[in-house]
C-alpha positions in Angstrom: 0.0 0.0 0.0 1.4 3.4 -0.9 1.8 6.2 1.6 -1.2 8.0 0.1 -3.4 4.9 0.3 -2.3 4.3 3.9 -3.1 7.8 4.9 -6.5 7.6 3.3 -7.2 4.3 5.2 -6.0 5.9 8.4 -8.2 9.0 8.0 -11.2 6.6 7.3 -10.6 4.8 10.6 -10.3 8.1 12.4 -13.7 9.2 11.0 -15.3 6.1 12.5 -13.5 6.7 15.8 -14.8 10.3 16.2 -18.3 9.4 15.0 -18.3 11.3 11.7 -21.5 11.2 9.7 -21.7 8.5 6.9 -19.5 9.8 4.1 -18.0 12.4 6.4 -14.3 13.0 6.7 -11.8 13.4 9.4 -8.1 14.1 9.1 -5.3 13.2 11.5 -2.9 15.8 12.9 0.5 15.8 11.3 2.2 14.3 14.3 -0.6 11.7 14.7 0.0 10.6 11.1 3.8 10.6 11.7 3.4 8.3 14.6 1.0 6.0 12.8 3.2 5.8 9.8 6.2 4.9 11.9 4.2 2.1 13.7 2.4 0.6 10.7 4.7 1.2 7.7 8.1 1.2 9.5 7.3 -1.0 12.5 9.3 1.4 14.8 9.1 2.2 18.5 7.7 5.6 19.2 7.1 7.9 22.2 4.3 10.5 21.9 4.4 13.3 24.6 1.4 15.5 23.9 -1.1 17.5 25.9 -4.2 15.9 27.3 -7.0 15.9 24.6 -4.5 16.0 21.7 -5.6 12.5 20.5 -3.0 10.0 21.7 -5.6 7.2 21.8 -6.5 7.9 18.2 -2.9 7.0 17.3 -3.1 3.5 18.7 -6.6 2.7 17.7 -6.0 3.7 14.1 -2.7 1.9 14.0 -4.4 -1.2 15.5 -7.1 -1.2 12.8 -4.5 -0.8 10.0 -2.2 -3.5 11.5 -5.0 -6.0 12.0 -6.0 -5.5 8.3 -2.5 -6.5 7.4 -2.7 -9.7 9.5 -0.9 -8.5 12.7 -1.8 -10.0 16.0 -3.8 -8.1 18.7 -2.6 -4.9 20.2 -1.7 -5.1 23.9 -2.3 -1.8 25.9 -0.9 -1.6 29.3 -3.2 0.8 31.1 -3.1 1.9 34.8 -6.7 2.6 35.8 -10.0 0.9 35.5 -11.7 4.2 34.5 -9.2 4.6 31.7 -9.8 1.0 30.5 -13.6 1.5 30.4 -13.2 4.7 28.3 -10.8 2.9 25.9 -13.0 -0.1 25.4 -15.9 2.2 24.4 -13.6 4.3 22.1 -12.2 1.2 20.4 -15.8 0.0 19.6 -16.5 3.2 17.7 -13.5 2.5 15.5 -14.7 -1.0 14.8 -12.0 -2.4 17.0 -13.0 -5.2 19.5 -11.3 -4.6 22.8 -11.3 -6.7 26.0 -9.7 -6.1 29.3 -8.1 -8.3 32.0 -7.9 -6.6 35.4 -8.7 -7.1 39.0 -12.4 -6.3 38.6 -13.2 -9.1 36.1 -11.4 -12.3 37.1 -14.5 -14.3 36.2 -14.0 -13.3 32.5 -10.3 -14.1 32.2 -10.6 -17.7 30.8 -13.2 -16.6 28.3 -11.1 -13.6 27.1 -8.0 -15.7 26.8 -9.9 -18.2 24.6 -11.2 -15.3 22.5 -7.6 -14.1 22.0 -6.5 -17.6 20.9 -9.3 -17.6 18.4 -8.3 -14.3 16.9 -11.5 -12.5 18.0 -9.8 -9.8 20.1 -8.2 -6.7 18.4 -7.1 -5.0 21.6 -6.3 -6.4 25.0 -6.0 -3.9 27.9 -4.1 -5.2 30.9 -3.2 -3.5 34.1 0.5 -3.3 34.9 -0.1 -5.4 38.0 -1.1 -8.4 35.8 2.4 -8.4 34.2 3.9 -9.9 37.4 1.0 -12.1 38.5 2.7 -15.5 38.5 0.0 -17.4 36.4 -0.3 -14.5 33.9 3.4 -13.9 33.7 4.3 -17.6 33.2 1.3 -19.0 31.3 -0.3 -16.1 29.4 2.3 -13.5 28.8 4.8 -15.5 26.8 2.1 -16.5 24.3 0.7 -13.0 24.3 4.2 -11.5 23.7 4.8 -13.9 20.8 1.5 -13.0 19.2 1.4 -9.2 19.9 1.0 -7.0 16.8 1.5 -3.7 18.7 2.4 -2.9 22.3 1.1 0.3 23.8 2.4 1.7 27.0 -0.3 4.2 28.1 0.5 6.9 30.7 4.1 6.0 30.2 5.4 8.4 32.8 4.5 5.7 35.3 7.5 3.7 33.9 10.0 6.3 35.2 10.9 6.8 38.8 11.9 10.3 37.9 8.2 11.0 37.2 5.5 12.1 39.6 3.5 8.8 39.5 6.2 6.0 39.3 4.7 2.5 39.6 7.1 -0.4 40.0 4.8 -2.8 38.0 5.4 -0.7 34.9 9.1 -1.5 34.9 8.1 -5.1 34.2 7.5 -3.8 30.6 11.3 -3.8 30.1 11.3 -7.6 30.1 8.3 -7.7 27.7 10.0 -5.1 25.4 13.2 -7.2 25.3 11.3 -10.4 24.4 9.0 -9.0 21.7 9.7 -10.6 18.3 11.6 -8.4 15.8 9.5 -5.9 13.9 6.8 -5.5 16.5 6.1 -1.8 16.9 5.8 -0.2 20.3 4.0 3.0 21.2 4.4 4.9 24.5 2.1 7.8 25.3 1.9 10.4 28.1 0.9 14.0 28.6 3.0 14.6 31.7 6.7 14.1 31.1 9.4 16.7 31.4 12.7 16.3 29.5 14.2 14.0 32.0 11.2 11.6 32.1 11.0 11.7 28.3 14.6 10.7 28.0 14.1 7.9 30.5 11.1 6.5 28.7 12.8 6.7 25.4 15.8 4.9 26.9 13.6 2.1 28.2 11.8 1.7 24.9 15.2 1.1 23.3 15.8 -1.5 26.1 18.6 0.6 27.6 18.9 0.5 31.4 18.5 3.4 33.8 21.7 5.3 34.3 21.0 5.9 38.0 23.2 9.0 38.0 22.4 12.3 39.6 22.3 14.0 36.2 19.4 11.8 35.2 19.1 9.1 32.6 21.0 9.1 29.4 19.2 9.8 26.2 21.1 7.1 24.4 19.2 3.8 23.8 20.7 0.4 24.6 23.5 -0.7 22.4 22.3 -2.1 19.1 18.7 -0.9 19.6 17.3 1.7 17.2 16.5 5.1 18.7 12.8 5.4 19.3 10.9 8.2 17.4 10.1 10.9 20.0 7.2 13.3 19.1 6.9 16.0 21.7 4.4 18.9 21.2 3.6 22.1 22.9 1.5 21.7 26.1 -0.7 24.8 25.9 -4.4 24.1 26.5 -6.2 27.0 24.8 -9.5 26.2 26.4 -8.3 26.4 30.0 -8.4 29.6 32.1 -6.2 29.1 35.2 -6.6 30.9 38.4 -5.7 30.8 42.1 -7.9 31.9 45.0 -6.2 32.4 48.3 -8.9 32.3 51.0 -8.3 32.7 54.8 -9.2 29.2 56.0 -11.0 25.9 55.2 -14.4 27.4 56.1 -14.0 30.2 53.6 -13.0 27.7 50.9 -16.0 25.5 51.6 -18.3 28.5 51.6 -16.9 29.8 48.4 -17.5 26.4 46.7 -21.1 26.3 48.0 -21.8 29.8 46.6 -20.0 29.6 43.3 -20.4 26.0 42.2 -23.4 26.7 40.1 -21.6 29.6 38.4 -18.9 27.3 37.1 -19.6 26.1 33.5 -21.1 22.7 32.9 -20.1 19.9 35.2 -16.7 19.2 36.5 -14.3 17.7 39.2 -13.5 19.1 42.6 -10.2 17.5 43.7 -9.2 17.1 47.3 -5.9 15.7 48.8 -7.4 13.2 51.1 -10.4 10.8 51.3 -11.6 12.5 54.5 -11.7 15.9 52.8 -13.6 14.5 49.8 -16.2 13.0 52.1 -16.5 16.3 54.1 -16.9 18.4 51.0 -19.4 16.1 49.5 -21.6 16.1 52.6 -21.5 19.9 52.9 -22.2 20.6 49.3 -25.2 18.2 49.4 -26.5 19.9 52.4 -26.3 23.2 50.4 -28.5 21.6 47.7 -25.8 20.7 45.1 -25.9 17.4 43.3 -22.4 16.0 43.8 -20.9 12.5 44.5 -17.7 11.3 46.2 -15.0 9.4 44.3 -12.1 8.1 46.3 -9.9 5.0 46.8 -12.5 3.8 49.3 -15.3 3.9 46.8 -16.5 0.5 45.7 -16.0 -0.4 42.0 -19.7 -0.4 41.2 -20.2 3.0 42.8 -17.2 4.3 40.9 -18.7 3.2 37.6 -22.0 4.8 38.6 -20.3 8.1 39.6 -18.4 8.2 36.3 -21.6 7.6 34.3 -23.4 10.3 36.2 -20.7 12.8 35.5 -20.5 11.8 31.8 -24.2 12.3 31.5 -24.2 15.6 33.5 -26.5 14.1 36.1 -24.2 15.6 38.8 -22.7 19.0 38.9 -19.3 17.6 40.1 -17.5 14.6 41.4 -15.6 15.4 44.6 -12.5 13.2 44.1 -9.1 12.3 45.2 -6.4 11.3 42.7 -8.2 8.0 42.3 -10.1 9.9 39.5 -7.1 10.7 37.4 -5.4 9.4 34.3 -7.5 8.7 31.3 -10.9 9.8 32.5 -12.4 11.2 29.3 -15.3 13.7 29.3 -14.7 16.1 26.4 -17.2 18.7 27.7 -15.9 18.8 31.3 -16.3 22.5 32.2 -14.2 23.0 35.3 -11.6 21.5 37.6 -11.3 22.9 41.1 -8.5 21.9 43.6 -9.4 22.2 47.2 -5.8 21.9 48.3 -2.7 21.9 46.2 -1.1 18.7 44.7 2.6 18.4 45.5 3.8 18.4 41.9 3.2 20.8 39.0 3.3 17.8 36.7 0.5 16.0 38.6 -1.4 19.3 38.7 -1.2 19.7 35.0 -2.4 16.2 34.4 -5.4 16.6 36.6 -6.5 20.0 35.2 -6.1 18.5 31.8 -9.3 16.6 32.4 -11.2 19.8 31.6 -11.9 21.6 28.4 -11.0 18.9 25.8 -14.1 19.5 23.7 -15.3 22.9 24.7 -14.0 26.4 24.0 -13.7 27.5 27.7 -13.2 25.7 31.0 -12.3 27.1 34.4 -9.4 25.8 36.4 -9.1 27.0 40.0 -6.6 26.2 42.8 -7.7 26.9 46.4 -4.6 26.1 48.4 -4.8 25.5 52.2 -2.6 25.4 55.2 -3.0 21.7 55.6 -1.4 21.0 52.2 2.2 20.9 53.6 1.4 18.4 56.2 -0.3 16.1 53.7 2.7 16.4 51.3 5.0 15.4 54.2 2.8 12.4 55.0 2.9 11.0 51.5 6.6 11.7 51.3 7.1 9.5 54.3 5.9 6.5 52.2 8.9 6.6 49.9 11.2 3.7 49.3 12.3 2.3 52.7 15.7 2.6 54.2 18.4 0.1 53.6 18.1 -1.6 57.0 14.5 -2.5 56.4 15.2 -3.7 52.8 18.1 -5.9 54.0 15.9 -7.3 56.8 13.3 -8.3 54.2 15.9 -10.0 52.0 17.3 -11.8 54.9 13.9 -13.2 55.9 13.3 -14.4 52.4 16.8 -15.9 52.0 16.4 -17.9 55.2 12.8 -19.1 54.5 13.8 -21.9 52.1 10.7 -21.4 50.0 8.0 -18.8 49.0 6.8 -16.5 51.8 3.4 -14.9 51.4 2.9 -11.2 52.0 0.8 -11.8 55.2 3.5 -14.2 56.5 6.3 -11.8 55.7 4.6 -8.7 57.1 5.0 -9.6 60.8 8.8 -10.2 60.4 9.6 -6.7 58.9 8.8 -3.3 60.2 6.7 -2.1 57.2 3.1 -1.8 56.5 1.7 -4.1 53.8 1.2 -1.5 51.1 4.7 -0.1 51.5 6.2 -3.6 51.8 4.5 -4.7 48.6 5.8 -1.7 46.7 9.3 -2.4 48.0 9.1 -6.0 46.9 7.9 -5.0 43.4 11.0 -2.8 43.0 13.3 -5.6 44.3 11.5 -7.9 41.8 12.3 -5.6 38.9 15.9 -5.3 40.1 16.1 -9.2 40.2 16.7 -9.6 43.9 13.3 -11.3 44.6 10.7 -13.0 42.5 7.0 -13.4 42.9 5.9 -17.0 42.5 2.9 -19.1 43.5 2.6 -18.9 47.2 4.4 -15.6 47.7 7.9 -14.2 47.2 11.3 -15.8 47.1 14.9 -14.6 47.2 16.8 -15.1 43.9 20.3 -15.1 45.4 21.3 -12.4 43.0 23.5 -9.6 44.5 21.6 -6.3 45.1 22.9 -2.8 45.9 20.9 -0.2 47.7 21.1 2.9 45.5 21.3 5.5 48.2 22.3 8.3 45.8 19.4 7.7 43.4 16.8 7.5 46.2 18.2 10.7 47.7 18.1 12.3 44.3 14.4 11.4 43.8 13.6 12.8 47.3 15.3 16.1 46.3 13.2 16.2 43.2 10.0 15.8 45.2 11.1 18.7 47.4 11.8 20.8 44.3 8.3 19.9 42.9 6.7 21.0 46.2 8.5 24.3 46.0 7.4 24.7 42.4 3.7 24.4 43.6 4.3 27.0 46.3 5.6 29.3 43.6 2.7 28.5 41.3 0.2 29.7 43.9 2.0 33.0 44.4 3.6 33.8 41.1 2.7 36.9 39.1 3.9 35.1 35.9 1.4 33.6 33.5 0.2 30.4 35.2 -0.1 28.3 32.0 3.4 29.4 30.9 4.7 28.5 34.4 3.2 25.0 34.2 4.5 24.4 30.7 8.0 25.5 31.7 7.9 23.0 34.6 7.3 20.3 32.0 10.2 21.6 29.9 7.9 22.9 27.1 10.3 25.1 25.2 7.4 26.7 23.3 5.9 28.1 26.5 4.6 31.7 26.3 2.0 33.8 28.1 -1.5 32.4 27.6 -3.5 35.6 27.8 -6.3 33.8 29.7 -5.2 33.1 33.3 -5.9 35.4 36.2 -2.4 36.9 36.0 -2.7 37.6 32.2 -6.3 38.9 32.1 -7.3 39.6 35.6 -9.3 37.4 38.1 -12.7 36.1 37.0 -13.8 35.3 40.5 -13.7 37.2 43.7 -12.9 35.9 47.1 -16.0 37.2 48.9 -18.5 34.9 50.6 -21.7 35.6 52.4 -22.0 35.5 56.2 -24.6 32.8 55.9 -22.5 30.5 53.8 -19.5 31.0 56.0 -21.5 30.3 59.1 -22.8 27.1 57.5 -19.3 26.0 56.5 -18.0 26.7 60.0 -20.8 24.7 61.5 -20.0 21.7 59.2 -16.3 21.8 59.7 -16.6 22.6 63.4 -18.9 19.6 64.0 -16.9 17.3 66.2 -17.0 13.6 66.3 -15.7 10.6 64.3 -16.4 7.0 65.0 -13.4 4.8 65.9 -13.8 1.2 64.8 -12.4 -1.3 67.3 -9.9 -4.0 66.4 -11.8 -7.4 66.2 -9.2 -9.7 64.7 -5.5 -10.4 65.6 -3.1 -9.8 62.8 -2.0 -12.9 60.8 1.4 -14.4 61.3 1.9 -13.4 65.0 3.5 -16.8 65.7 6.5 -15.7 63.6 7.2 -12.9 66.1 6.6 -15.1 69.2 3.0 -14.3 70.0 0.4 -17.0 70.5 -2.5 -14.9 69.3 -4.7 -15.6 66.3 -8.2 -15.3 64.9 -10.9 -13.2 66.4 -10.2 -11.3 69.6 -12.6 -12.8 72.2 -15.7 -10.6 72.6 -15.0 -10.2 76.3 -11.5 -8.7 75.5 -12.5 -6.3 72.8 -13.0 -2.5 73.0 -16.3 -1.1 72.0 -16.7 1.4 69.1 -15.2 4.6 70.2 -15.1 8.3 69.2 -12.5 10.8 68.1 -12.8 14.6 67.9 -11.6 14.5 64.3 -9.3 13.1 61.6 -5.8 14.5 61.2 -6.4 14.4 57.4 -9.6 16.4 57.3 -9.9 20.1 56.7 -12.1 20.8 59.8 -10.8 19.7 63.1 -7.7 18.2 61.4 -6.4 21.7 60.8 -6.7 22.4 64.6 -5.3 19.1 65.8 -2.3 18.7 63.5 -0.3 21.5 65.2 -1.4 20.3 68.6 -0.2 16.7 68.0 2.8 17.5 65.9 6.1 15.8 67.1 7.5 19.4 67.4 4.6 20.7 69.6 5.4 21.3 73.3 3.5 19.3 75.8 0.9 21.0 78.0 -2.7 21.0 79.2 -5.4 20.4 76.7 -6.6 23.8 75.2 -10.0 24.9 76.4 -11.6 24.9 72.9 -10.4 21.3 72.3 -11.6 20.1 75.7 -15.0 21.7 75.1 -15.3 20.1 71.7 -14.4 16.7 73.2 -17.1 17.2 75.8 -19.6 17.9 72.9 -18.5 14.6 71.3 -19.0 12.8 74.6 -22.5 14.3 75.0 -23.5 13.4 71.4 -22.2 9.9 71.9 -24.2 9.5 75.1 -27.4 10.5 73.3 -26.8 8.3 70.3 -28.6 4.9 69.8 -25.4 3.2 71.1 -25.0 5.6 74.0 -25.6 5.3 77.7 -28.2 8.1 77.8 -30.5 6.0 75.6 -30.0 3.0 77.9 -28.2 0.9 75.3 -25.2 0.5 77.6 -24.6 1.3 81.3 -23.2 4.7 82.1 -19.4 4.8 82.3 -18.2 4.5 85.9 -14.8 6.2 85.4 -12.1 7.5 83.2 -8.8 5.8 82.4 -6.0 7.3 80.3 -3.2 5.7 78.3 0.3 6.7 79.4 2.1 9.0 76.9 5.8 9.3 76.5 5.5 12.5 74.4 2.4 14.3 75.7 1.8 13.1 79.3 0.4 16.5 80.4 -2.0 16.7 77.4 -3.4 13.3 77.9 -3.7 13.4 81.6 -5.3 16.9 81.6 -7.8 15.6 78.9 -8.7 12.6 81.0 -9.1 14.5 84.2 -11.1 17.2 82.5 -13.5 14.7 81.1 -13.9 13.0 84.4 -14.6 16.4 86.1 -17.2 17.4 83.5 -18.9 14.0 83.5 -18.8 13.8 87.3 -16.9 10.5 87.1 -13.9 9.4 89.1 -10.5 9.4 87.3 -9.4 5.8 87.9 -5.8 6.0 86.7 -3.5 5.4 83.8 -2.5 2.3 81.8 1.3 2.5 82.1 4.3 1.4 80.2 6.7 -1.1 81.7 10.1 0.3 82.5 11.8 -1.8 79.9 9.2 -1.3 77.2 10.7 -0.4 73.8 10.0 2.9 72.2 7.0 2.7 69.9 7.4 2.9 66.1 3.8 3.2 65.4 4.2 5.5 62.5 6.3 2.9 60.6 5.2 -0.4 61.8 2.6 -2.8 60.4 0.0 -4.3 62.7 2.1 -7.4 63.7 5.2 -5.3 64.5 3.1 -2.8 66.4 1.4 -5.5 68.5 4.7 -7.2 69.2 6.1 -3.9 70.6 3.0 -3.4 72.7 2.6 -7.0 74.0 4.0 -7.0 77.6 4.8 -3.3 77.4 1.5 -2.0 78.8 0.4 -2.9 82.3 -2.1 -1.9 84.9 -0.8 -0.4 88.1 -2.2 -2.2 91.2 -4.3 0.8 92.2 -6.0 0.9 88.8 -6.7 -2.9 88.9 -8.3 -2.6 92.3 -10.5 0.3 91.2 -11.7 -1.7 88.1 -12.4 -4.8 90.2 -14.4 -2.6 92.6 -16.4 -0.7 90.0 -16.9 -3.4 87.3 -18.8 -1.1 84.9 -17.9 0.5 81.6 -14.9 2.9 81.5 -13.8 5.6 79.1 -10.3 5.0 77.8 -8.7 8.3 76.8 -5.6 8.8 74.6 -4.3 11.6 72.3 -4.7 9.8 68.9 -4.9 6.4 67.3 -3.3 5.3 64.0 -3.2 1.5 63.9 -5.7 1.0 66.8 -3.5 -1.5 68.6 -2.7 0.6 71.6 -6.4 0.9 72.3 -7.0 -2.8 71.7 -4.2 -4.0 74.0 -5.2 -1.5 76.7 -8.8 -2.5 76.4 -7.9 -6.2 76.7 -6.1 -5.5 80.0 -8.9 -3.4 81.4 -11.5 -6.0 80.5 -9.5 -8.8 82.0 -9.2 -6.7 85.2 -13.0 -6.4 85.4 -14.2 -3.5 83.2 -17.6 -4.4 81.7 -16.9 -2.3 78.6 -14.1 -0.1 77.3 -15.2 3.0 75.4 -12.2 4.6 73.6 -12.1 8.4 73.3 -9.3 10.1 71.5 -8.5 13.5 70.1 -7.6 12.4 66.6 -7.6 9.5 64.1 -4.7 9.3 61.8 -6.1 8.8 58.3 
């Protein structure tokens, strides 16, 4: 087929993809055609770095249709999110391309899909990166799929690079697949969010070159003998977006502003928050104010996510209030606005999220409403980075001595890492060749491994630089779009003429007294339920504890209460400074004590409270000893006892030889091991419990894992307490 005929065929597929009328025409952009020609006619590897909405998916769907017509095998698209997969399956169908997906949400369909692939019925298979290292998929399905693949697509390719803002270890499995592809199989990588360093790193990996690991960043030279990939990088301006920043005094003003201005924003859109707690708070408040909104977070069930996406696509809701769980690939061309209630920690991540808006409309509003809690949230997520060498070596030692596969639940009690962080670390070690995931868990390969201190420190410095860039974005007098484009190394960046710095603010900061009062009432409403621990962690035998299964009912704590969550934007903003490691110890502030009393009163009047007769009234107050805030905790306990006219019974103490807690780092098993035998009841407290026998309030400053409260409650109940009702200032999370 001549180049002219191939171009006509490509434009014809595009017309079907965009839904052109019968006989209608559509024409590819020049760079789209260049990429398709490289993939179909030249069978090359290509990297396309183009702004959101440019049409990267059109490149791989058109290329797939043309390659399939020429007898090539199915296209394999590695795609990171379920929302992205759902959009892509629908888009493929419009182009006459039959797409299927294998991911964690449809295991019941995997056998059928694999049979369809074998029969040649599937044009496109979308897989999540996590599938690539699932032992059965990796060993049984992937080799056959690799041999038959007609085109490999790495979507959201910035995830392949740990220099990027959203590095995912599973993506690096692609290096193995790339190296094992038969000669002449084209490869396409696409992303909208890659600066020059990330672009070079992705191109290097497409050419099967390894990371350089040097402070200067990866080399732009592909692996020896590998042809250099075609890199198509365009300007990142989004002519439909009008960017602005509103600096409001506090969380109540930001909530009130949203309530009063949401209906003034064009169309429907997304309100991003930094935490799940904030998303739920904002959703509840906006609904109370009469707005039709829905929450979309990592805690949202898959069916509810699909329903929320459908409601937004059909404009049945004004906005989804979402965390970054609603991110890459969600495609609504007429999305009219994106508002951030809190600043992301990276300008690249911010650019990606605001790119959801204005794809198919002439004008969309993008607003950032930064808050004082942003810095604390950035710091928390930064603490989840790659673990220190001591923890990594400990994990490798445990695996090396096991003599066989060790499952994640069995490994967790033996290392001082929470499961999500442990799993991330194992994935990195797997890619590095130090461990291998097999049926039954993880094994040590015996290969030497070096802790790359310099690289991890460099990545940490990059994260700090990105945070500073977002601080500057919020305060700069420079064109905001130009600033973002420069952060992504867009050399064509120029003033946009549309943002608030170029053309003046389009929204004021004023809010009405009534809206502000309502917001303050919502944010100031104290009280969060604290779920008790009901099951012992698995694998405690490995750390010398003979505890397993369900905690006996007679040893459990009851459901408790907290004043607020440290991650929320109401009481969280008040409690974070008070409970910071740098905060001085001292008596509980009056406003905090009064709010706790309100929580206690509401709890008493609840259907589960003692005022309703559901449980007997507490007979006294017990505190948990604190090594960092003893005055705060004791004054809180004594104050509650005085207000409630109950005796202060005493304090659950730490043994003299008890180890220092590592609650902020430990998983449940490690935390429980540190606590077991460390907490004790002084004789005077034991005697008081035996004499009273009724329910007691157990007071502490905050809870994260819940195990301090669980162990203390077990001791109190064994000593005669009828019930243990935990009451804390804050919940971490």
